[in-house]
ZAKOLLUM-247125 format. One line per 2 residues: for each residue x, z, y of C-alpha. Coordinates in nm, 2 decimals, m for minus. Each point is the difference from the previous one (the first is absolute). Layout:
<lumlums>
X,Z,Y ~ ...
</lumlums>
This chain:
<lumlums>
m1.07,m1.15,m2.60 ~ 0.20,m0.09,m0.31
0.28,0.24,m0.12 ~ 0.27,m0.27,0.03
m0.12,m0.07,0.36 ~ 0.02,0.37,0.08
0.35,0.04,m0.12 ~ 0.14,m0.29,0.19
0.19,m0.32,m0.06 ~ 0.33,0.05,m0.19
0.16,m0.31,0.13 ~ m0.08,0.11,0.37
0.10,0.37,m0.08 ~ 0.34,m0.14,m0.13
0.05,m0.21,0.33 ~ m0.07,0.31,0.21
0.24,0.21,m0.20 ~ 0.28,m0.26,0.03
m0.06,m0.03,0.37 ~ m0.05,0.36,0.10
0.15,0.33,m0.08 ~ m0.31,0.22,m0.03
0.06,0.34,0.15 ~ 0.01,0.32,m0.19
m0.25,0.27,0.09 ~ 0.18,0.29,0.16
0.08,0.28,m0.25 ~ m0.23,0.27,0.14
m0.30,m0.23,m0.01 ~ 0.08,m0.11,m0.35
0.02,0.36,m0.12 ~ m0.32,0.08,0.17
m0.19,m0.30,m0.13 ~ 0.12,0.11,m0.36
m0.13,0.36,0.07 ~ m0.33,m0.11,0.13
m0.09,m0.16,m0.34 ~ 0.04,0.34,m0.17
m0.33,0.19,m0.01 ~ 0.20,0.33,m0.01
0.17,m0.07,0.34 ~ 0.07,0.32,0.19
0.06,0.10,0.37 ~ 0.34,0.14,m0.10
0.11,m0.32,m0.19 ~ m0.11,m0.22,0.29
0.18,0.23,0.26 ~ 0.33,m0.03,m0.20
m0.01,m0.38,0.01 ~ m0.09,m0.01,0.37
0.25,0.27,0.11 ~ 0.29,m0.24,m0.11
m0.08,m0.21,0.30 ~ 0.01,0.21,0.32
m0.15,m0.29,0.22 ~ m0.30,m0.02,m0.22
m0.03,0.38,m0.01 ~ m0.01,0.02,0.37
m0.26,m0.29,0.03 ~ m0.24,0.19,m0.24
0.03,0.34,0.18 ~ m0.05,m0.19,0.33
m0.32,m0.18,m0.12 ~ m0.13,0.32,m0.17
0.02,0.17,0.34 ~ m0.15,m0.28,0.19
m0.34,0.02,0.17 ~ m0.16,m0.21,m0.27
0.08,0.23,m0.28 ~ 0.08,0.33,0.19
m0.19,0.32,m0.06 ~ 0.04,0.32,0.17
0.32,0.10,m0.18 ~ 0.32,m0.19,0.05
0.17,m0.14,m0.31 ~ 0.36,0.11,m0.05
0.09,m0.12,m0.34 ~ m0.03,m0.31,m0.22
m0.23,0.16,m0.27 ~ m0.25,0.10,0.26
0.02,m0.35,0.15 ~ m0.07,m0.16,m0.34
m0.29,0.22,m0.05 ~ m0.15,m0.07,0.34
0.05,m0.38,m0.03 ~ m0.08,m0.06,m0.36
0.20,m0.19,m0.26 ~ m0.11,m0.34,0.08
0.05,0.03,0.38 ~ 0.36,0.13,m0.07
0.05,m0.29,m0.23 ~ m0.10,m0.24,0.28
0.23,0.18,0.26 ~ 0.29,m0.03,m0.24
m0.07,m0.37,m0.06 ~ m0.03,m0.08,0.37
0.32,0.18,0.07 ~ 0.19,m0.14,m0.29
m0.10,m0.37,0.09 ~ 0.25,m0.01,0.28
0.27,0.01,m0.26 ~ m0.11,m0.34,m0.11
0.11,m0.18,0.32 ~ 0.37,m0.12,0.00
0.00,0.01,0.39 ~ m0.23,0.10,0.26
m0.03,m0.22,0.31 ~ m0.30,m0.14,0.18
m0.13,m0.20,m0.29 ~ 0.02,0.31,m0.23
m0.15,0.22,0.26 ~ m0.30,m0.23,0.02
m0.04,m0.02,m0.38 ~ 0.03,0.39,m0.02
m0.26,0.05,0.26 ~ m0.24,m0.24,m0.16
0.05,0.18,m0.35 ~ m0.06,0.35,0.15
m0.29,m0.12,0.22 ~ m0.17,m0.16,m0.30
0.05,0.31,m0.20 ~ m0.15,0.23,0.25
m0.29,m0.22,0.09 ~ m0.07,m0.08,m0.36
m0.03,0.37,m0.07 ~ m0.23,0.05,0.29
m0.23,m0.29,m0.11 ~ m0.01,0.11,m0.36
m0.05,0.36,0.09 ~ m0.31,m0.09,0.19
m0.16,m0.25,m0.27 ~ 0.17,0.10,m0.33
0.16,0.35,0.03 ~ 0.12,0.00,m0.36
0.21,m0.30,0.06 ~ 0.16,0.09,0.33
0.35,0.12,m0.12 ~ 0.02,m0.32,m0.21
m0.10,m0.20,0.30 ~ 0.29,0.14,0.20
0.24,m0.10,m0.28 ~ m0.15,m0.36,0.01
0.04,m0.02,0.37 ~ 0.36,0.13,m0.02
0.10,m0.25,m0.27 ~ m0.21,m0.31,0.07
0.28,m0.17,0.20 ~ 0.30,0.13,m0.20
0.08,m0.36,m0.10 ~ 0.06,m0.08,0.36
0.26,0.28,0.01 ~ 0.17,m0.15,m0.30
0.01,m0.36,0.15 ~ 0.14,0.13,0.32
0.26,0.21,m0.19 ~ 0.11,m0.30,m0.20
0.01,m0.27,0.27 ~ m0.07,0.13,0.35
0.08,m0.33,0.16 ~ m0.27,m0.19,m0.21
m0.24,0.28,0.05 ~ 0.05,0.00,0.37
m0.09,m0.38,m0.01 ~ m0.32,0.11,m0.19
m0.10,0.26,0.27 ~ 0.06,m0.24,0.29
m0.22,m0.27,m0.16 ~ m0.27,0.26,m0.07
0.00,0.12,0.36 ~ 0.06,m0.34,0.17
m0.19,m0.25,m0.22 ~ m0.28,0.22,m0.14
0.11,m0.05,m0.35 ~ m0.07,0.25,m0.28
0.30,0.19,m0.15 ~ m0.10,m0.14,m0.33
0.01,m0.36,0.08 ~ 0.34,0.02,0.19
0.15,0.22,m0.27 ~ m0.09,m0.24,m0.28
0.15,m0.28,0.20 ~ 0.33,0.18,0.07
0.05,0.22,m0.31 ~ m0.22,m0.16,m0.26
m0.20,0.31,m0.04 ~ m0.17,0.25,0.23
0.02,0.37,0.08 ~ m0.32,0.08,m0.20
0.16,m0.13,m0.31 ~ 0.31,0.19,0.07
m0.16,0.32,0.09 ~ m0.21,0.00,m0.32
0.32,m0.04,m0.20 ~ 0.15,0.29,0.19
m0.28,0.25,m0.05 ~ 0.02,m0.11,m0.38
0.36,0.09,m0.01 ~ m0.07,0.32,0.16
m0.26,0.09,m0.28 ~ m0.30,0.02,0.23
m0.34,m0.06,m0.16 ~ m0.09,m0.36,m0.06
m0.29,0.04,0.26 ~ 0.27,0.02,0.26
0.16,m0.31,m0.13 ~ m0.33,m0.18,0.01
m0.08,0.13,0.34 ~ 0.32,m0.14,0.16
0.00,m0.33,m0.22 ~ m0.35,m0.10,0.11
0.00,0.15,0.35 ~ m0.11,m0.33,0.16
m0.28,m0.04,m0.27 ~ m0.15,0.35,m0.06
m0.34,m0.15,m0.11 ~ 0.17,m0.08,m0.33
0.05,0.39,m0.04 ~ m0.38,0.06,0.05
m0.07,0.07,m0.36 ~ 0.21,0.33,0.01
m0.19,0.23,0.23 ~ 0.29,0.23,0.05
0.26,m0.27,0.08 ~ m0.25,m0.20,0.22
m0.08,0.32,0.21 ~ 0.37,0.06,0.07
0.07,m0.37,0.07 ~ m0.27,m0.02,0.24
0.15,0.31,0.19 ~ 0.35,m0.14,0.00
m0.11,m0.35,0.11 ~ m0.20,0.14,0.28
0.29,0.23,0.11 ~ 0.23,m0.31,0.02
m0.25,m0.17,0.22 ~ m0.02,0.31,0.23
0.38,0.00,0.02 ~ m0.01,m0.35,0.12
m0.26,0.09,0.24 ~ 0.18,0.30,0.15
0.35,m0.16,m0.01 ~ 0.13,0.24,m0.26
0.30,m0.16,m0.17 ~ m0.07,m0.32,0.21
0.18,m0.10,0.31 ~ m0.34,m0.05,0.17
m0.37,0.08,m0.06 ~ m0.18,m0.27,m0.18
m0.31,m0.12,0.17 ~ m0.33,m0.08,m0.19
0.08,0.23,m0.30 ~ m0.30,0.25,0.09
m0.16,0.12,0.30 ~ 0.07,0.35,0.14
m0.35,0.13,m0.08 ~ 0.03,m0.10,m0.36
0.34,0.16,m0.01 ~ m0.10,0.32,0.13
m0.30,0.02,m0.22 ~ 0.20,m0.08,m0.31
0.27,0.27,0.08 ~ m0.28,0.24,0.14
0.23,0.06,0.29 ~ m0.04,m0.03,0.38
0.23,m0.21,0.21 ~ 0.23,0.29,0.07
0.04,0.09,m0.35 ~ 0.08,m0.36,m0.10
0.27,0.00,0.27 ~ 0.14,0.31,m0.14
0.00,m0.14,m0.34 ~ 0.20,m0.30,0.11
0.26,0.22,0.19 ~ 0.03,0.23,m0.30
0.07,m0.29,m0.23 ~ 0.25,m0.17,0.22
0.19,0.32,0.06 ~ 0.01,0.07,m0.37
m0.20,0.32,0.03 ~ m0.29,m0.11,m0.22
</lumlums>
């Protein structure tokens, strides 16, 4: 893929920037991302940033004491929680908790978009942990951010985005084709610009921009592995009705789904319940 292709079309970027007010990443997430690029990052430094947000602090403590991470000893303070979870897991929790700050309102449409983002993040992590463990944390972030462009379009013009969703559900159109028709661009192009503005690695921009054609990313083993996990998680969310008003038939059969996630039917049901309740 040529460099100029990877960095996007300037005229299109200008059109998106004129049309959309791209959101600012919440302050706690901004500070944490900057810290994560420092090889000398410390538990105490990370703790100081996180403690400025009581809601995120409580979320991290809750997850550190969950059955998934829990040991024999209960975690009582943030330093212990960070040590138990690890820096990358803490980063993902902060990003997930911060993303709600990107929404300008929170009705039914926003609830569906939020469920789909969290669902894709959790499921991407599960898939990658099984097939490519080294990429699991990046797969979580990819799942979380892959539809951020939809959030922006809905923030800027909820009436038009409602028309997009109605046509997707009722006519079987793709989001991309209806968005291109109504807005002149689509959520993947918007999302790629958002993560560039937020200073995420170029790989995340490419994942979002080429989400409907990940084979074009196949020359990059790291990026392609993450993209496969995120695209599969997106299909599973459709299958399970996570972030969708109904389950989508014909996406994959139940046996294939359970084998992919390495879960039995009861565990899959629990996953859906947890995502929809915001626990995951």
